[in-house]
N, C-alpha and C positions, 0 to 999 in steps of 0.2 A: 505492499500499499502506499503509496504517496506520502501521508500523514500516518503516524501512530495509530494502534486500537485506541487507546486512550483518550484522545482527540474525539475519534470517532464516536466513542461511547458517550462521551459528554454532549458531542453535538445532536445525536439521537434521543438521549433519556436526560434533555437539558430540565431544570428545575427554575431556570427565570427565562422570561422570552421579552425580546423589545421588538417592536415594529417598527419601522422607518419609514414615514412616506405616506401612511394611510390618509383616505380623505372621505369627504362626507360625498361627493357626486358617486363614489363606489359604495354607499352605505357602510363605511368604515369594516369592507368586508375580511380584510385580513385580523383586525381586531375584534370580531362579531366570532370568526373562527376560533380563535382563543378562547370564547367562554365555557369550554368545558376543561381547559387546561388545569391540572392541579397545582400549579407552580405560580410565580408571580409573573403581571402583564404590565408592559410599560409600553409609553408609546411615544414615539421621538417625531414631532412636529413643530417646524418655526412659525408656519402661516397661520398668524393669530384668529383667521375666520374660523379656520378647522378646531382649533384649541379647545374652543366652549363644548363643542359636539362631543369630543373624547371623552373631557372630563364629565358628562352629563351620564355617560357610559359607567363611571368610577373607576377610569384606569388614568392613572397618572401621566400628565405629558412631560416631558426634557425638551428641552431646545436643540440639546447634542446626546450623544452616546455618554459623552465624558461626565454629564451630570448626572446622569443614573446612580445614586449612592451605594449599588450593591455590583457584586460581579455578574455578568449577561453570559448565559450558556448559550445564548439562541436566538439570533436577529434575522426578521424577515426584512429585504430591503425593496422597498416598492418606490422610486423615485426616478425621474426623467435619468435616461443613460448617462447626459454630460457630468451630472452630478453625484455618480455612482463610484468614481475614486475617490472623491475626498470621502463618503461614506465610508468605502474600505479603509479607506486611511484610519479612521477612526476605529473601526471595528480593531484593525491591528492593535492601535494603543490601548483600547480597551480590555485587549486580551480575550477577546470573547471566546466562547467555545467553537462556535460555526456559524457560517452566514448562508441563509437560500436567497438568491437572487431572483425574485420575481421580474424585474426590469427585463426589457428585451429592448431589441434592435443594435445587437450586436453582429457576430457573425453570420448569423442567419438571414440579416437583411440584405447580405451582397453587396454594401456600401464601404469603402475604404475607412470612413470614418468609426462605422460598428465594428470592424475588424481589428483598428488600432486599439479601440480602448477595450476590446476584449482581450487582446494581449495584453495590455497593461496592466488590467486587473489581477488577470491570472500570473502575470509575473510578480507583482505584490506578493499576493496570496500565497505563492510557493517560496518565496525569500523569507517569508514571514513564518511560515509553516502553519498559514490558516486555512483551516477546512472550509470550504467555498463549494458551494451546489449550485450551478447553473453556471452563467445568466440565461434568464428566459427558460425558469423552472418553477414549478410550486413545490420543492422543498420534500419535509419530512411529514409523514404520517404516522403516526405512533398511538394507536386507539387506547393503549393500558393507561396512557397520562395526559389523554383527551389533547394531543397535540394534533390539530386537523390543520387542511390546507383547503377545505371545502366543508361549506355551513352544515351539510346535512349526513357527514359523515359521521359515522356512529363512536361512541366512546363510551371507556369504562371496563372493555374486557382486551382478552390476549388470547392469541391463538400460534398455531406453528408454521404459518405460510407467510415469506416477505416476499415482495414485487418492486422489484427493479425497471422503471421507465423512463425512457429518454423522451416520453411523450407524459405532460401533465393530464390531459385529458383521457388519454387510458389510464394513468394512474388512477383516478378519479373513478372512469369507468371500471377496474376492476375492484377496488373497494366496496363500490356499492354491489356489483354482481355478486362478489364471493359473501358478504352479506346476505345476499337474499339467497343464496344456494348452503347457507350454513357453516361457511368456510372462516375458520378464524384468521384474523390478521395480524401477525407480529407487528410488521412495520412494511409501508411502502416509502419509496424514493423517487421523487420526479425530478430527473438533474440535467432535462435541456441540452444545453449545448456542451455541457461536461469540460468546461475550459480546464478545470485544474484535476476534478474527479469525476470519472465516468463508469461505466458498466462494469469493469475490468475490478476496479477497486471496491466497489459496492459488493460484486462476488465474492471476492476475498474475506469482504468484511462479515458478511452473513455465512459464510461458508464456515466459519470458526465460532459461530453461534450455535452452541447446543439446544437452544430453546428453539430453533428455527429448524424446520425438518424438511420445508419442500422452498424452494426458490425458483419464483416465477421471474420470466424478462420480457421486456418489450426493447428492442433496441435497433437504432437504425443505422449504425456502424461502429467500429473500434477503433481506438487509435494505436492499439499494440495487438494486432491478432497473435502473432505466437506467444504473448504472454496472457492473452485471454483464452485462447484453445489450451494452454498448458495447464492452468489452473480450473479450468473447465473438466478437462480429462482427471486432475486430480479430486476433484468435489466429486462428481458423480456415482462412484462405487460407495459414499457414504449417506448422500441424499440426492432425491432427484432434482434436477435442474430444466425448468419448462423453458424453451426459447420462441419466440414469436419474432420473427425478423420482419422489420418495415423496410419498404423499398424494392421491393423483388422484381418489380417489372420497370422498364426505364422511365415511365411518366410518375410513378411510385417515388424512383431513384430522386427525381428532379423535385417532386413534393418533399422529400425529404431532406436534401439540399435546403431550400425553404424555410424549412419547419425548424431545425435543427443547425441547420449547416454542415451536415453530414455529407460525408460520400461513402454512398453505399456499394458493396461487393457485389460478386454475381449471386445470383438465389442459387444455382447448382450447386456452387463452391459450398456456401455456407450449408446448404442439405447434408453435404458429403460429410463437412467436417462433423457438424454438431451431433449426426449419427454415430459416426467414429469416435466420438468422446465419449458417447453415452447418455447423451443429454436427449430431452423430449421435444421434437419439433412440432410446433402448430402455428397456423394461419390466420388465427382470428382468434378476439376476446370469447366467444362462445367455446371452444375448441379448448382455451387455455382454462374456463371455468368447469368446465367438462371433464376434463382430466384432472383437474387440481380434488375435483369433488370425488373421483373415484381415488386418487391416491390418499386422500386422508380417509377415507372412510373404509376402504375393502383390503382385507389382506393379502399379502403377497400369492400372487397365484402365477404356475408358468404353464400351467396344461395349456389346452385350447378348445376340451370339448364343453361345447353349451347346450345346457337344457332349457329347451324355453317352453313357458306356460302361456298359451293365449286364450282367446274367448270366442273366435271366430276362424274360421277354415282359413278367410282371405287375408286375416291380420297374421294369421301365423305364418302363412306362406312368404309375406313380405318381411316378416321379422328374421325368417329363415332365409332368406335372400341379402338381406343386410349384415346380417352375421357372417356369413360363409363371406360374401363379397371382402370382409373387412379381414379373411385370414384365418377365420376360426372353423371347427366342425360342429356339425348338430349331426351327432353319430345316432346309431341305432344304441337301443340299451341291454342290460344283461336280462337272460332270459328269467331270472328271477323278477327282475324290476315288472317284466311284462305279467307274470303271473300275480303280482300284488296289484298291479293295475285291473285286471280281469275281476277281479274280484270286487274293487268298488264303484267301476264305473258302470252305472246304468243309463245314464242320457244317450237318447238315440241320436246318432250322427256322431257323438263324441268321439275323437282320437287321442291313441297314448301312444304312437309308436315316437315321436320325438319329430318334432313339437308335439306338445300335450294340447289336445283342443278341448276346450272342457263344456263347451256349449253351455247352458243355464244353469246360472249361480246356486252355489253349495260349498257353503263353509268348509266342511268336513273334507269333500272331494279335494278343492284347493289345499287345503292344509295337508292330505294325506298323500298328495301327488308333489309336493315340494319337499317331502321327506323322503319319497321313494328316491326321488332324481338326485339330492343330496349324498343318498348312500352309494349310488350307482359309479363303479368306479371306472366309467366311460364320460363321466360327467363332469368336470372342474368348474364352472361357472352356472349359475342358474339366470336366467331371465324370465319376469313375470309382468305381463300386460293386465294393468287394471281395469281393462274393458275398454269398451268403444266410448266414442263422445257423447252418446244419450247417458250414462252416468251420472254425467255433472248437473243435467240441468233438473230443475225442480226440488221436491223435496225428499226425493229417492232417497231408500236407507243404504242404497248399496253402496255409497261413498264410505259410509261408517262401517257395513260390515266387510268392505276391501282393506280399509285401514286395521281392524282387529285381526283378521287374517293375516295381512304381512308383519303387525307387531307380533304378534301371537307365534310365528313362523321365525322369528327373529333368533330364539334362543336355542330352538330345534334343527336348525338349518349350520353344520359346520363347516359349509361352504359359501364363496361369495356372491352374495345375489344385487340386482338390480332391479327396480321398477319402473314401469312404461308407463305414462298420462297421455294417451292421444287424442289431441282435441281437434277438431275443424274448425272450431273459432275461439280460440284461446282468448280472445278479449273478451268475450261475453262469457267465458266459463271462467275467467281470472280465480273468482272469488273461491269457486271448490280446487282450484289446479294449486291455488296457494294454501288452501288447507291443507291439500292431500302431502304437499312439499314439506311443510311446517311439520307436521305430526311427523313424518318420515324422519328428516332432518333429527329428529332425538331419539330417534331410534339408531341412527347411524346409516341409513338406508338411503342410497343415491337413485333419485327419480328424474328421470329425463322424458324430453316432450317429443322423440322421435326412436324410431327405430336405428337410423345412420348414426345421430349421435351418442347414443349408448354404446354402440358398435364401436364406434371411433374411440372413445374413453377407454372401452375395455381393451381393445388392441393396444395403447400406448402402455396403459399399466401392465399387461402382460408382457411386452416387450421389454418393458425397463427390469421388470422382477426376472427376467431371463437375464439378461445384463449383469444383474446384481451378482445372479448365480453365478455365472460363468468367472465373474472377475473376484467371486470372494474366496 
């Protein structure tokens, strides 16, 4: 790392925060973001028109960082770019722990002035050993201590997943998506242009944190490719690293350059290197959250035999196609399993060869079917569909019944399994889907909204488990 671990610890876990340059025209967003922060918050603002609004929030304001009578661990800089060198100079003199520069208009602007200013502040930070995030970034989200960079981010909890993002928007998107899917966040860092510290530095820092079990990354480029891939190769045998590479197309590379000043490499080269290092490549936020959810909740599994439980013939066929297309098998079962199925199946038209088509709802049949599949040596993973879209409508008790079945089977099934809830109109069914999702989260059962998304996430988890087994 370009700075010590101790300095990064102070910046990521501050006890005091100062916001420089927040303004009423932004509704004092940065100061309001700190409303959940467990430590002390100070404002630095010289505009006399802004000070009364700041003080009405109960936040003490000072004319400079040097006037703050306490140590400052973390500073958010939101000033015009031409003022930023003076603020960085004060941060160095004050010996602050870390600086997040929300201020933009540097190398990503493509202007000579912007590039020169970025080089200047980077040089100042390096010479002083200052932890500098950005510029053009959102900085740190640490939910445990309530340090946020967006007003609706949750606070007061801690999880096993860290997210490293060159994009502030994706950093926020991941934090909200992870929360919605029950994935606990440890920390998020949005580092923007990465003038001093970039993805490799944060990968190294998070790789050494035993509380962080999974690292996810959105990156548009790296400044030292050799160091990045060497560190990635060292990290992946111990903990999974998910990588979403931005700028995969010619147009995407152009957008990345104007976004963070990135120089993006070949997508094919990235894919090969990521795979060789044992990392998990994804290409969207949905994929990243789907895979992270499976990694958090599913035990390690290296087999590829999938047992499927569906509610109609067509749905079972579609699930089978999606799962086999992802590289899994949907095998025939042992004869002993078929003998057990013959004893319990009485529904006309139901099938139990695998996939198991249950037909009309029967709680005992579902639970028994899951247990039979779990005991079959040809089956490594179970996939259970909670039924067609019609179950989400009205006051039907089928949702409650199926939740009870899933939760009851959790302790009896000793193999990983995932649930599917497919709706043709998820906007109309959002309340019922949300209920299912939240209840299954409590039991640690991942729920997916499509066959393909479930199959994709399972494929990534199995591939990573095999990688760990081979290198371990």
